[in-house]
Every structure is written in structure tokens, then in C-alpha cells.
C-alpha positions, 0 to 999 in steps of 0.5 A: 398083665391085665388088671383083671388077671386072677379076678373072678368075674360074674357076668349077669345077662338080661334080655336085650338084643345086645346079649349077643355081644356077651360071647365076645365079652366072655372071651375078652375076660378069659383072655385077660386072665379072669375066671368067668361065671355066667348067670342069665335071666330066663328071657335072655336065653332067647338072644344067646344060648347058655351052651355058647356061654358055658363053652366059652367060660368053661363053667356051667351057666344058670338061669333059674334057681333049680331045674324043675324037670330034674328032681336031682338038680341042685339049687343054684345058690345066689348067695354063694355066687354073690360071695364068689365074685370079685366083680359083678357085671350086669350086661346088657342091663335092660330098662326092666332089670335096671328098674328091678335092681333099683327097687329091690325087686327079686324075681329071678336068679340074676336079681337075687344074686345082685342083692347078695353081691359083696363085690363092686357091681358094674352095669352096662345099660342097653335099650332103645333111645326113648326108653333110655331117655325116659324119666323112670330110666334116669331115676333107675340109673341115679339110684343104682349109682347112689348105691355105689354101683358103677355105670358103664355109659351107653353109647350113641349109634344105630339101635335095634329099632332102626333109630339112631341115638343113645342107648347102645350098650358099650362095646365089649372091648370098651367095657373091659377097658372101663373096668380095668381103668376103674380097678387101677384108679383105686389101687393103693400104690397107684402112682408109686414107683418101687425098686425091688431087688431079688435073688443071689449074686454070683461072684466069678472065680474064673470063667467057669466057677463062681461064689454064690448062695442058695437064694432062689429069688422067690421072695423078691419076685412075690413082693414085686408081684404084690406091689404091681397088683396094687398099681405100683410101677416096679423095677425088679433088679434080679440076680441069677434066678429061674423065677419068671414074672410077667406083669405090665407094671414090672420092668425086670433088670437082670444082673449077675454080680454084686457090682452089677447089682450096685450099679443097677440099683443106683441108676434107679434109686433117685426116682423111686418112692420105695426101695425094697432090697430083698436080694442076697448080695454077696458080702465078698468076691474074689480079689483076682478073677482068673482069665482061664479055668483054674486046673484042679491040683492036688495041693490046696487052693486058696482064693483071696477075697475082698468086700463087695460094695454094700448096696443097702448102706450106700442107699441109706446114705443117699436117702431123701424121700425114699422109704428104704426097706432091708432084709436080714437073714440071721442064724443067731441073736436074730432080733438084736442083729436085725435092729443093729443093721436097721440103724447102721444102714439108716433104714425105715424098716427091716424084714427079719427071717431066721434060718432057725425057723422051719419052713423059712429061708432060701429055696422054700415056698414059705417064710416066717418073718418079723418086721422091725420099724425105725422106732424098733417096734416089732411085728411078728408074723406066722409061717405063711406062703411067700405070696402071703408074706409079700402081701404082709410086707407091702401092706405094712409099708403102705400103713407106714407111708400113709401114717 
């Protein structure tokens, strides 16, 4: 999955011949999973039509604050556009537009939106060789970067004038790659490897039946997604679950039983920085597994059980550099039981959720947790979606490892 997936990209187009490339640029952003809105300087419409860009982006394209010919036309709010965007890209950024951006000139919708933007602003210059090398352009480029804007350098090649040299706007593929790499370089978990377990385990009784639990795996999958979105390399070891996940930073390993979970976790554990064990691993398994389906009888069926290997406790004994996180699902004496588990299993942090809390627990889209740290301090959270809970958990871990 691209670093741009789920991002809101505002593409601002100024009046240069390179504007024709923005059709491909919009398509690449959409293909990367971004939502795209386009704004244009009035003169840029001479190079590419708003109809083309609105069709590709599936959003209206604006070039003025309002349509003077339509008295019912709503004002195109530059402040709303600036606040909406996660990323703003000015491409092509002509010498004229660069100068206005650098000096705070505000005479069209693009410039007003730029001055209102709260997100990172990237700009891709495009102009002729002599214009690009002019001292005033150099001043504009330096000034904009001093404001914190991000330059996507122009390349060398044949220019519209027929000259060959620097000033050609970067190709759409290179612009997207530049932005993706920049986003990735700033992610808080970049360079970290995280092991996450999710879902239930199934312990076979015979070839047909098993002992299991109601875990859906949603919480673990959301934690994996949250960690990967912050740049972590994630190994997600999941028991049987219908949850699906696609992310270039997530490697999914499927297991069925507690023993398979134990082996898969230990295979990865030595190389990880953080381990988050959210899977609901069975505490017991049948002592003897029938090789054939057990036939139904009128008499009582008794199944002898034996303990499974304790995955979390085994990792606590082996812990070196790893930050180890466990989960506790409790029905009574919740805080006391969770703190006991934290200490017995040598954890750095435990996430407590109670089946007594409405909306928490298995097979729901929400959860309510309390995080307990190694010093036994407690941080309670309100009922939230599991996606938001995952972010809370990951952010808490980041605070602890960076403390």
C-alpha cells in the first residue's frame, strides 16, 4: 500500500505548458489510494481543461472564488480547501506563481489557498532555462524552502522553447515517488520492526471439531495497520480470522493452533523491536486428538485437556531489547488481575479491556481499554472505534520507547 493511501491531496496548477502532465499526476494519486481535489489559476485553463481534471479526480475543479456569471454560485472557500488537505502540491509552479508565493501576493484562488494551508506544501517548478537560472527565481526557491515548503527539483531536458537544460518539471511518477519517500522519512516508527499477534487459536478435538473462542482479530489487525502507517515493518501472526489487510509494510503469517502461534512468534521475536501480543490464544487444548470424527452418542462425552504453552510468558523470559506488550481480557477484579499478569510475565505494558464494558471485547467494532505500564501507572481511555484504540496504543508505546 502506498504512503499516499487515504491521504487528501490538493493539487494546485499554475499556467505553464507542463500543466498537461497533471492529468497523469491525478491518475497516479488516485491509483495510490489518495483523494484528490484540484484548483487552478485562471490562466492554467489554457493548457488543460477543468473538465479533464474533474473527470479524473471525481471532484469539482475550481479556478476562481465564485462564478460571476452564476448569481447562485457558492463561494469557493480557500480556507476550507487549505484545512481539508493533508498534502498540497503546486505543480507546475511557474516563475510567476513562485514569486507570488514567496512574497505573499494573493490575487487568485491558488495563492489564497496556499496562504491558508496548514499541511505540508510541495512545489514542482517548471519554466524555461533562463527563467530558472535567474537570480529572482533562486531567491523565490530559497525563500519558499525557508518557510518549510518542500522543493521537488526540476530536471534537465528539452524545454518548450527548444532549449535543452534545467527547468523541466519532474515527471508525474517521480513527483509521486518524491512525496512518498518524504512522508516515509518522517514517520515515527520508520526503521522499527514490530511483531503483532491477532485472532483466536483453534485447538483440534478431531478432524472436524475444535475448541476456540469468539475473537475476530479486529483489534490486532487495526494495531498492525496503525503501526505500518507510521512506517514500521510489521509481522502480523494471525490465528483463523476473516479480517483482511493489504499494506506493503505488513507481512501476514497465518497459524491455527496455540502451538503454531508459539513457534511462529519465537521464529520472529529475536529480531523485533516491539512485540504486541493481542491474540486470544487458547489456555488449554485436548490432550488426545481423535484421528477420525467422533460419532455422536447418547452418553456424556468427556475430553481431557492440558495446558498450551504460554506464548507471552515465554517471551517475557527471553526479553532483551524488545518492548513487550500483552493484553488482558477480564471479567472481574480487572485492574488487579491485569497488573498481576504484567508482573508475572515480565511485560513493559499491558492493555486491559473488560467484558463488563458495553461495546468492548470480542467481535465488536469498538473497544474501551486501560493501559497499564511497568510502573503500574494506569491510563484509561473512553470507548472508541478499534481503529482509534489502535492509534492510542501505538502512540502510548512510542511515548514510552522515546522517553
